[in-house]
N, C-alpha and C positions, 0 to 999 in steps of 0.2 A: 610290261618294261616302266608306262608311264607311272603304273599303283608305286613301284619301287622310288621312282625318282621323288614321286610326291612322299610319298611316305619320308623319305630322308632330308625332303626340304622341311616336313612339318619338325624331324628330330631336332634342325641343327637350331630353327627360328625358337623353338621352344626351350628345348632340355639345354643348351650350349646357356641361354639367359641364366636358369635356374642356376646351374651351377657355378657361372659367376659370381652368383648372387652369395653365393656362403661365402665370398672375401670379401663382401659387404658388411656391413653393421647393422644388419635387417632387426634387431631384436626390437620385439615391441615398447612402448616408452615406460618409463620406471615407474611402477604404481605410485610413489609418492609425489612424480610430477603430473598426474591426473588432480583434475579439477571435481568436484561435482556439480553440474550444470543443470537445471531446474527448474521448469517453467510449465504455461498454460498459453494453447493458440486457436487462436476465433477469429471469426470471421467481423467484418464490419458492423454485427450485429447483437456482437457478444456472444455470437452460437458456440462452443466447443466444435473444432477441426479433426473428426477420429479417421487417424493415420494419414495425418501430413507425416510427410518426408523427410527426416531431418540429415544431409551431408557437411563436409565441410568444403572448401571452397572449391577444391579438384570434383568432387561428385561424388567422393565414398561416402557410402552409407554408414551413417551413424548409429540412428535410432526412427522412431515411429510414435506419435502420440495415440495415449488411447483412448476411449470411449469418450471421455471427458475431458480429451484434449491436451490435456495432463501430456508431460514428459519427465525423464529424470536419464542421465548420462554420465559416466565419466571418463572426460576427454581431456588431452593437453589444447586440442583444437582452441584459437583465437574467434575467430569468427565460424557462424553456423550459419548455413544457408536451409530455409522453411518450402518447400515445394508440393503442392497437390495440384490436383487436375483441373484446372477451370478457375485457378487462383495465381496474383501473379506471385513470382518469385521474393522474397523476404530475403535478405542477410543481415546480418545482425552480429553484435560481439556479445559473445559470449560471456553469463553472468548466473551469478546463485539462484537468482527469481526471477526469472526472466517474463516477461508478458508480452504474447508477439500476433499481431492483429494482419491476417491478411484479405484481402481482399479482391472480389471475384474480378474477372479480366473476360467477360463475354466472348474477345477475338482468340483466348487462348492464346496468346504470343509466348509462354515460354514454356508450354506442353513439350515434349522430348518426344519425336518420332524415329524410329526404327525403320530403318531402309533394309536392315539384314548386309553383310559382310561387313559390320560394324563400322556400318555408314549410320550414323546418327545425327538429326537435324533439329535444330530448335526452331517452331513453329513461325515466329514473328519474324524470323531472316531467311528461310529459306527462296530458295530459287524456283524450285522447279513444280509441277501442278498435281497434287496429291488430295487426296479424300480421305475422313479418317472418321471412325466411329469410337466410342467407348463400349469394351463388353457389356456393363451394365447398363447401357440401352434397346440390350437385346434380351436382358433376363427374364421380360414379361410378356416375351413372344412367344405364344404356345407351340410349337416347332421343335421337331426332335430332328429336322434335317438343316445342314445350314444355309446352303442354297435358298430355301425355303425361308428363313431365319432370314434373310440378308436383302428380300425382296423388299424394292423400296428405298431402300434402308440410307443410300448409300450414291451421295452425288457422283453422277459417271457409271455407275454401275448398274445397266441394263438389264433385267430380268424376262426371262418366259417362260411361264410352266409349262411345260408340251405335255405330261404324263403326272397325274397327282394321285398315283396310289402312295396311300398312307404309309411312311415310315420310307418307300421307295421311290420317291419323284422323281421324275427328270426338271430338269430347270437347265435351260440355255443362257448364259450370263455374258456378257458384252459390254468394253470398255471402252468408251464412247465409238459404237458401231461398228464396223469391219473395215479395211482396207484390204482385203485380200481374198481370192476364192479356196483358200486355205484355209490351216487349221486358224479357227477365229476365236476359242474358248483362251480365258486368261489365265495364265501362270498362280500357281496358290503355293505359297511360301508361309512355312510354321515353325519358329523357333531358329529362324535363319536355314531352314530345310527346304529344300527343292521336294513337294511333297508327288507322290508318286500316284498316278491317277485319282481318283476319287476318293482317298481314303480320308482328306480333312470333311467329309460332309458330315461324320461323328462329336466334331466338337461339338461341348456344348457351349451355352455366352457362359455358365458358371467358371469355364477354363480358359475364358478371354480376360484381357487386359484393354487391347485398344487392338484395332485391325486399322489398317493402314494401303489403299489403294494407288499405288502411281501410274498416273496416266500419261506425264510424257515421253520424252525420249531420252530427255537430262535426269531422269528419276530412272525408268527403266534401262539405262543401258548397261547396268552394272549386272544384268542378268543375261546377256546374249543374243543367245540365238532363243531365247527363252521368255525373252521379255514385248515382244512387237506386240503382242495383243492384251498388254498391260499387265500389271502384276498386282494381284491380291494378299496384302504381307498378315501375318496372323501373329500378333506376340501375344503370348500366354502368360499367366499371371506366374510370379515368381513371393518366396518368402521376406516377407521384411522383420527386422528384429524388433522384439517386443514378446510379450507375454504371447502365448498361444492360443489363434482365433479357431472356434470352430463352427462351421456356418451346414447349417442343414437344412437342404429345400423339400418341398414335396411338391407334388400338383396331379391335379385327376383333368382327363378332356375328355369332352362328348365330341366327339365328331360326327357330323353329317354331310353329307351331298348334298353342295349349296344349290344346283338347277336339276331336281329331279327332272328322267325325261317324260315325255306325253306319253298316257296311257290312253289304250282304247276298248272299249267292248267287245265280244264278239259282234254283234249287229253291227255298229261303225266298223270294223275291220272289214265284214264280210260286204257293208255298202261300198268301202269305199275300193273293195277289190275289185267291184264288180263296174262299178265306176271307172275304173282306169280302164279296163279289159273293153267296155264298150267306146269309150275312147279312142281305144285302137282299131278297132271298126268290127268290134264283135267278132272277131274271127274264133271259129271251133266252138268250144262248150265254155259255158263262164264258168267262172270259177266258183260261184254258189248259185245253185239252181233256185228257182222258188220256195221249194218244197223245205227246201234247207235253209232257204231263208227264214220260213216260218219257222221250223223247227229251234234257230237258232234264238230269235225270236222270244219265242215262248220261254225259255229259260230253263226246265225242266227238262231238257234230254242230255241223258249220257255222253251221246255219241259226239252231240255237239256244246260243249260245256262253254262259259266264260271265264277264262283265267284270266289271272296278271301276275303274269311269270317275275314281273321287276319286287314284286311283294312277296313275290314265294323267295325270289332268293337272296332279296336285298335286305340289311335288317333296316333298321329308323337311325340308329347311332350305330357307331364303334368308339370303342373307347381307348383311352392312350394312359398311361399312369409312369409316371416319374419320382422318381425318387433319387439325392444323389447327398455327398458328404464333403466337405472341404475340408482341410487342415494347414494352417499357418501358422508363422513364429518364428522363435530363434533368438541367437544373440548375435551384437554387432559382428561377428565372427562368421560363425554361419549362420545359414537363413535354409528355412526349407517348406516346400508347400508341395500339397499334394491332394488329388482330386478322385471320387469312383463317382459314378452317376449308374444307375440303370433304369432301363424303359422296356417297358412293354406295351404291346401296339396290337389290338386284338383286330380280326377281319369284320369285314363290312357284310360278310358273306353267311349266309346260314347253310349250315350242314344238317342232314338228317341221324346219318348214321354215325352211332357210339364205338363202331369195329377202331377208330383211327379219329386224328386229327388231322382234315386236310384244307378244311378252310387255313387259306392263308393268314399269317399274323409273322409276328415279330420280337425275338426279345433281344436286348445289347447290352452289355455291361461297357463300360468308358470308363478308363482311370489314365490317372497323367499323373506324375511327380518330378517333380527338381529341387535341385543342391545347389545351392552355393556356399562357397567355401573359404574365406580369406587367411591361407596359409601361412603369410606371413604379409610384411608390410607390402609388399611388390609383387605376390604372387595371389591369384585366386583359381582356385578350379572349383569347377563348374558341370553337371550333370544332370541327364532328365530323360525320366521313360515313358512311354505314354500308349496307348495301344486302345484294341477292342474287339469284344468278341460276339460275333452276332449268330443268332440260333434265330434263321427262318423255317417256318413248317410253309411248304405249299404245294400244290395239289396237284396229284397226278406225277408229269415230268416235267414240273417248275411254269407250273402254271401261277400267275400272280393275281393279284383283286382284280386288275385292269383288266389283264387276258381272259379271265371268266365274265368279269360285267360287261364286255361286247358280245360274249355268245348269248348272253339272255335274251338280244330281240331280235335274233334267230327264230324266236319260237314265238307262234303268232297264239293270241288267246284261244282260240277256236280249238289249237292243238288238244290233243285227250291227254294229262302225264299228270306229273312228272311221270310216273309209274301205272303198271298195268294194278286191275287188284290185286294177281296176284305178284306183283312185287316187278316184273321187268320194266327196265327204264324204256320210256318213249322219244320220239324223236319227229322230228318231217322227214320224209324223203330226200330231200337236200342240203339233210343238215347231219353231219359224220357225228360229232361231238354236242351229243345236248351239255346242256350246263348241268343236270341233276348227276348225269353220269360223271362228269368231272369231277363234281365232289364230292359222291360217295360209294363211285364204282372205281374209280382210274387210282387209288392208293393214295400215297404222298409222296417228297422231298424233303430228304432235311436239310436244310443246308446251311452248314457252319463254315463263318469267314472270318480268320483272324488276321489281325495287323498289328504289328508293334512298328515302335519308333523307337529309338536307344541313341540318347548321345554321348559325350563327353569330351571336357577338353580344359586347357589352362590358358591364363590370360594371365604375362608378367609384363609389369609396368618396368619399363628402360631409364626409367628418369637419370640413372648415374652415367646412362650413355648423352642421352641431353632431354632434357623436362620436358613433358608431354609424348612422352614414345614408348610404343604399348604393344608387343606382338600376342597373336591368339592364334592357338594350333585346335583345331575339332576334327572330333571322327564320330560319324554317325554312321549309323545303320537301318533300315526299310525293310519290312517283309510283310509279305501279305501269302496267308494259306488260304483259298476256298477250295470246299469239297463238298460234293451235292454226294447223300447217302438215299439213294433210291428203295422206296417199298410199292409199286405200282402193279398193276394188275390190268386185264381191259375187262371191258364186257358188253353181252350181246345189248343190241336198242332193236326196236322193234317200231314202226308205226302204222296207222289204222289204211287200210286199204278198204275206199266207199264201197269199191265196184264188187270186191270181195266179202265185204262185210265182216273182214276179222284182221287182226294184226299181221303182220307180214314182217320178216327179218330183214331188216337193211345190212346188207353186208357181211361177211363170213367169219367178225368178230364174235368171239365166244367168252360165258363167263371161262376166269380164271383165279386161283390162290394167287395171292400176295408172294411178288418175287421179287429179291435185292439185286443191289450193283449199285458201284462210286463210279466216281471219277473224279479230279481236283484237279488246279491247277498251282504252282507255288513262283513266285515270285520276289526277287527281292533288289537289294539297291545299297552301294555301300559309298557312301561323300568323302574325300579328305578336303578339309578347310581350313585355309590358313590366310591368315593376314597381317598386316603392319600397319600401323595406327600412328597416327600423329596429330597433334592437336595440342595449341598452345597460344597463349595471347600474350603480347605486345606492348603493352599500354592499348590505343584503341585497334590494335592489326589484331587481326582472329583469323588463324590459317588451321585447314585442316588436310591431312592429305592420309589417303588410304591404299594402298597396295594390297590387292588381294587376290588369291587363286582358289576354286570350285572346281572336283572333280570328283564326277562317278561311275560305275561303273554300274550299269544294272541286266538283272538275267530275267528270264521269263523262262520256266517249264513249260513250255509249248510246243509238242512236235509236231509238225503237220509236212506230209510225206509231200506234199504241191508248193509251200511254203516254207522250206528251211529253216529260212534267211530271218524268223520270227522268233526261235527258239536261241538265238545266238546272241551273246552279250553285246549291250549297247553302252558306247562309250561317248558322256561329254564332259567337255573341258573350256570353264572358262575362267580367264585372270585379266587384270588391269590395274586402272590409276584411276580413282577417284579424288577430284580437288575442291577444295570450298576457301574462301575469302574474304571476311568482309570489313569493313573499314568502318569502325564506330558504331557498329548494328546499322548504318543506312545505306552504302554501297556492300552490294554482295555479288558476288560471281562465282561460276562453277564449273566442274570441267569432270569429262568421264573419257577416257581411251582404253576401251578394250577388245580383247583379241579372246574369240571364242570357237572352238570347232566342235564338229561331231560328227563322228562317222558313218553317218548317210550318205554321206560324199565320198569323192574321189578324193587320194590322197593331194591332188594339186591343187583342190579346191575348198582342202578340208579347214583350214583357216578363214576366220573372216574378220575383218577391223571395224569397230562399231565406237565411233565419238559422237561425244555429246558435248553441248555448252550451253549455259544460260548466266542470266544476272536477274539484279533484282535493285530498286531501289527505294528504300522504307521511308518515302518522305513523312512520314509523322515522325522521325528522330531527327529532324534539320531542326539548328536552334527556332527559325519563326516559326517553326511549329507544334514545338516537344509542348510548350504549355499552355498548348490550347486545348481548354477543359473538353469541348465539344467532339473533337480528335480522339479516336482512339486507335486506332489504326489508318496508317495511307501509303501503299506498296502496290508499285508496276512489275509484275514480272514477263518477260521474256525467255525463251528458248529456242533451238535448232538444235536436232542429233540425228543420227540414224541408225534404227536397230535391225535386227536381224532375224530370219523365220526360218526353222526348220521340220517344223512341222506339219509335215505334207499330208495331205487325208486320201491318200491312196491306197486303204486295204492295208493287204497283207506286204506290198511293193515298198519293201524298208529303202533296198539298195538298189534305187532305180538308176544307177551308174552304171549298173551290168543286166545283161538280157537273162529273161525268166522264162524257162523255155522247162516244160513238162519230160517225164522220163522216154514220154511217148511223143515227144516233138513236137509238141501241141507249145505255140509261141503264146504266152500269155502277156508280155510287155517287154520293148526293145531299150534296153538301155542307154542312157545318154551321160556318158563319160566326163562331160563339160559343164554338169549341172551345179547352177551352184544357191548357196541359201539366197531369200528374198531379203528382198535391203528392203525397209520404210521407211523413207524420209519424213521427220515429223517438226512440226513446227506450232507454237505457242504460243497465246501472248494473253494477260490476266491481270484482274485487278482487284483487289481486296483493301475493302474499306470499313473501318467502325464507326459508327458514331454515339457519343452519351455513353461506352461501354453498354451498350442497350442492343442497338440496331447493325447487325453486320451481313456485307453482300461481297460474293467474291462473283465473278464476272470473266469467264476464259473463250478467247477463241481457237479455236485448233484447226489443221490438216494433216493430213497424211497421204503421201502418195509413193507409191510401188512401183517402180520402173522395170522389173525384172519377174513380173508373175509368173508362178508353173502354169503351165498351158500344156493342152494335149499338139501335139503337131500333128496330129491329122484335123484338125479342125479346120483347118485351108481346105477341107472337101468338102464342098456343100451338103449338109445335112438330108437337104431333096433329093439327095443321088442315092441314099439308099446303103453306102455301103459304110460296110464297119468298121469306124478308126481306130475303137477303145487300146488298140493293143500298138499305136504308133507310140515312138516314146513323146517324155516332155519335154519338155523347154523353159527357158527363164528370159519369156521376149511379152508377158502380159503388162497391162500398165490397167491401175487400177488408182484413183484417190477419193479419201473420204474426208471430209472437213464439217462442223458444226461449232455450236455454243453451248453452255455450260453458266447457268444463275443459279446461285444459291442465297438465299437473303430469311434470314433469322432476327428475332427478335425478342430477349428475355428481359424482366424485369422484377422485383421485389417492391411491391406494393406497399408492406410495411403490416405489423399486425397480423405476422405469420403469410400474408396473402403472395401470392406469384403467380407469372402468367407466362406464355409461353408460347411463340408461334413458328412457323418458316415454310418457305417454300423451295424445294431442289427441281430445276428444269435442266433437263441436257436434249440436243438436237443434234441429231449426227444423221449425214444425208452424203450416202457414196453413189459414186459411179462408175464402171467398166469400159476403160478407153480403149484399150485393144486387145483382143483374146485371136483373133486369126481369123476370126470369122466371116465367114463368105455370105456376100449380100444377095438377098432375093429378087430376083430380077425386079426393073421397075419399069415404068411406062416406055413403049418403043414405038415405030411407025405402025398405025392402027391399031395398038396393041397397049391394053390397059395392064398392066403391073402389078406387083403385091403394093398397098399401102402404106404397109413402113416395110424398110429394106432389111434388117435387123434385130434381132430379138435380143440380142446380147449387148452387144457394142453402143454404148448414148447412154446406157439404163441402169439403175440399179443392179447390185446384182440380186437374182432371183427374179428378178422382172417377169410377173405372170402376161399373158397375153390369151384375146377372149375376144368374143363380138361382144358389139354395144348395142346395147335394145334401144329400139326406135320409140320411145313413147308418145310419137306423133299427133297419135290416132289418140289418145287420153289415157289408153291404160296398157300400151304396150303387149298386146295376145291381139291375134290373129280372129278374130271374132262374126265376121261376117263373110259370106259367099265369095264378095267381091274380093274381099282383102286373101283368102284362102286360096284362089283362085291367080292373083298376082304374085302372092310369094311361092306358091307351086310350080310356075314358072323362073321366081328369082334363083328360089336354093339349089346350090349344087356341089354334090358331092359330101352334105350333112342330113341325105334323108329327105323326106315328103314331107310338106308338116301338115301337121292337123289341125281342127281348129280349137284352141287358148293354149297354142302354143307361141313364142314369143316371136317378136319382129325382131330382127337381126337388121341392123343400119350396113349400104349395100355404101364401105367408106371409100373404098377407090373411084366410084362409080362408072361400072362399066354395066349395071344392068343384072349384074348377079350377087348375090350371096354366097362367098367359099370363103378357101383359108386364105386371102389374097386383102380379106377384108379384116381379119386378125388385125386388133389393136392395143396396146397398150392398158392394162386396166393396174391400178394400186401404185405403189412407189417401191416395190422391191420386196423381198423375204421376212426383211427386217424392219420393227417401226422405226420413225424417223424422230418421235418425241418419248421421252417418260418426264412426267412428272410426280413429286411426293406434296402432300400439301399436310401441316401439322399442326395443330395449336395441344393446348391443356391450359389447366393452370394445379397450382397447390396452394395448399391451408393447412397451418399446421404439418401433421400428419398426415393430412388425406390427397391423394395425388392423381388426377386424370388427364390421358392422352390419348389424342385420338388422329390415327394417321390414314389418309387417302393417298390410294395410288392410280395414277392413272397413266395409263398407255395409246397411245395415238398416234395416227399417221400407221396404222397397221390394215395393211389388207391381204388377205389370203381367199384361197376354196374353203367354203365352208358347206357341210354337210346337209344340205337341202334335201338332194335328190336322193332319199331311200326308200322311194314307195317300191320301187323293183328289187332292193337288196333282198338277198333273202329270200324270205317268203311276204316282204311288204314290209317295213318299217314305217311308221307313218307319226308326224310330227302334226306341233300345233295348227303349221299354214299348209299342209295339208285337207285339212278340215276346210277349209278356207281357197281349195283351190277353183278354179276356172270350169263352171260348168253352164251349159246354156241355158237355163233357168238361173244361175248367180249373175249372169250379163244381162239377161233380159228385164233383173229385178231391181238393174242396179247398185245389188248388196255388193260390200267390198268384196275384192281378191287379192287376195296375198299370192298365189303359185300358180305356175302354168297347168293345163289339164294334167289330170297321171295318167301317169301309162303303166304300161301293166308288161309289156315283153324286150322296153327299149325303143318302140318307134317314135318318139317323141323327140323333134331337132331340139327341142328343150335340154337337152341331156349338155348341149356341147357348154365347154368352159364361156361365158358372157361375165360381164356387169351385173348378173342378177345373180349367182352364185361364188363370184370373185368379190366377196364384197367390205365393206370399210368393219372390219372390228375391233377397231378401237376402242378402248374400254375405263369406265371408274370404279373403282372399290373400296369402300369403306376395309383398308385392307388389316388394321390392328388395332384395336380398342383394348385399355387396360382401365381400371377402377382399383386403387390399392389402400391402403390405410396402414401406417408406422402407428402401434400402440407409446402412447409416453413411457417415455427409460426408465421413471420413477413409479410406475406399476409394476414392471419386468423385474426389477432388482433384486426384491426379496426371494426370487423363482430363481438367481442366478444368470438370467438373460439378458445381453446386453441389446437383443435388437430383435424387436416380431413385427413382420408386415403381411399383410394379406393381400393377395392380390387376384380380381377378377378380372379376368380376359376373354377376349375375342379374336378372330379372324376371319376373313371374307366375309364376314359380316350383311355387307350389300354391296350388289353391282350393277350399274347401267350401263348397259351399249346402246350401239345403234339398228343392232337385227333387229331384221323381221320377227325373228323365231325367240319370242323368251322361255324357251328350254334348253337351247344351246347355248353354252357358254364360250364367249367372244374366244377368249385363251384357247383353248382348245379344239373350236369349229366342229365342234362334230356332237350329236346325243348321243351314238353310242359308247365315246371316248369318257373312262372317268375323268369328270371336272375338278378344279381344287374344292376342297371339304373346308367347309364353315364348323369351324371350333369355338364349343366355350367351355374355360378352361378355370380352375381355383387352385389357386397354388399357397404357399406358403412358406416363409423363408424365417429363420428362425440364427440368432448368432448367441453363442456361448464364448 
């Protein structure tokens, strides 16, 4: 029913004005009244400006400049406006022979920023908190994933790369931290369409005009329930009037694992295993006898090999090849833009069999096309289509690079293999899926993913009603079809039994032939968008109003017997009024009044009101400062608003106002009909400063508070009682706050004679605190009784606060090293095992003479880094350009995978080789790790500030060196521009971790770390 009403509204808003216009004089100007206007546009140094946009006073596009800055128009417009990014707008009277000079504006005051829903702000007078980046600034980043491309690029957008599988990385994104224990990821919007899932990941820099990150409530309120965690608005390129331009881009990348793991020889491995066994009390038989150690050391016994399975299965380099072609141009009336990109990503892993391709690899095609048509003076139609087709090869049943990579560490160098002499797959008795078998004997999966997005709309100028009024209707359709075609097989596997002196089959698996199968999921979303827009100036008074309505119906074809709601349609509705007024570009006020709804909630709580207000004072436009040449910009901003959240991370339980009971009567979740969206109350106070048109500074203080956060009603039951409370209903009684600051500084100047330099720093700090979750406190001190040192584990701390034991280093080392210390701590340790020499010494925090769970203390600052920093610097000289970007992630604490000596069959890193031993202690050698353990007897395995470590890091994230050949050399070849780029990513990393083989971002040697990338590319414009 809502779809019907929305369609009727669109028809009335768009069709009626179009029909009415038939009675109006909308004919094009008589050809005899058109004048020929031509000229050249240059910068202050006299260099021509390419693709400067020429409009009339109302912003209607008339043309663009060519490669030499020249233009020629036939128009009846008396005044022409010239604009291009990074330059101040120029408005001059039209004449037959024009010479226009545009001056750089490092404050970007005249840049137009599209928020979506028809809301377009001029940067110099906006009152909201936003950050932007141009698509061309991302073109030299050698990455095919948009999220990885954005790492460290935008002030206020923090990123953490959890998994670095090439072409399939997992990157968490945070706009100004988090203020809820529920959905934390920002909303992505592309060309005004709210994106479903992660289909935006395949956007390329070649398609992007600019990215606008909306950060405060005044900016995000127009997105209702979807805007609480910030909004990333991506505006793609559109066609410009003029001769058609063709751009071809091609690049080739070498990708290398940035931090290679520690490998051990067979003799080192056996020595460390025996050492760990001895530390645990030499119980039973040693892992390796003296005879075996001797045979391993000899290096010529086939039963005791010295294998390096990392080198066996991992390539030195993977490769990525990309090629793209884009086309842009058209007439004053019709403008088109199109682009197609191909990407081929090879595997990092080696495959032996030639029967089929199983080593994970990826190939995709990305395409986008847009058209804008001025049907008449008052009517403009627009349409676009975009999509992505992915064709991935995966090993076995969906094994990715990262999944296979982890299995390599289960195979010790002493293992015979990877096959026997007669070709049988070998393994260890404790390893059911050896790496070789996954890559060569499990078959493969062909994954095909198809995403398509299309939209069409009409904008009608209603100047015949009142000047500045227009109406837009838009219909958008997105679909995603994921299909897995399996051709898998099984294989027998064998381990060598040294007591029997032969290979023994592990399990009952047998060698089988390839067998096929398939499954898939289809998803679509239909969006109906309408807006009534008003923009007009009355002398010094400038007013804007945008009445918008956005309705989306989403369907996921996924049938789940236990959770049937997954496959039901999902509806969102968002409508509201956005207002903006400024007087003489000095005093700015804005407001949004939104009404947003989601079917996640019961009907009585389905609609939520989200108001937001903002104001700004552009002091640099005051009469007493307007002529100050040293002051480019001085503006103060403030905003307050309420935004809502319905993205509750509770798995398949979508309709949480209803009970979830399985057919067999099992209760999964009790419903709460009173459940409401979370409301985040947001404040922002900002300062923008520009000096000498070279130095720019932006500073913001922000705070967010949530007073109805979703929590479990069962949280009031003490966790230590052991009662399962997960099925209790969810309630809106939690409280949480988040606050921080942002600072952006940039400097750019032209030194003359072709030289230019630039530098900048982006810094953001955010710290959250959980105020209330209903957590039952742990008992404190009583009469003659020592309670818990810390009564809470959640409330009063950042979200994800980790607890552990504090290492007591008062003896100079933090290790139990003497008989006296061993006797002392054997008596003190309670409930955490019996200590050994070489184990860590834990503090008795509550002073009761014991070390147990009552002494657990907060370690670190929660699960999210508190600080994100980017430092950029570079220079240009004529056609040569250098740009360096350093990324810093600090205040980041988390569990580090140090303790792997008991994993699988023993996984040893660089710290293990400097573990505590009586000999190292006696000699005074450096000790980096507790005494190794063979069977888990070590009390050092407890979480402590030894393994919950500071994972802060700095990277040389991106570096690019490029050269654009002089145009005069290319002219005869018909090439307008030729640029050659050498770029790199993740070239260097520094961290405080003791281990040099563990990447701080992933925190484990066995997880695939970020890739080091070296890329060579070329860009040609015809």
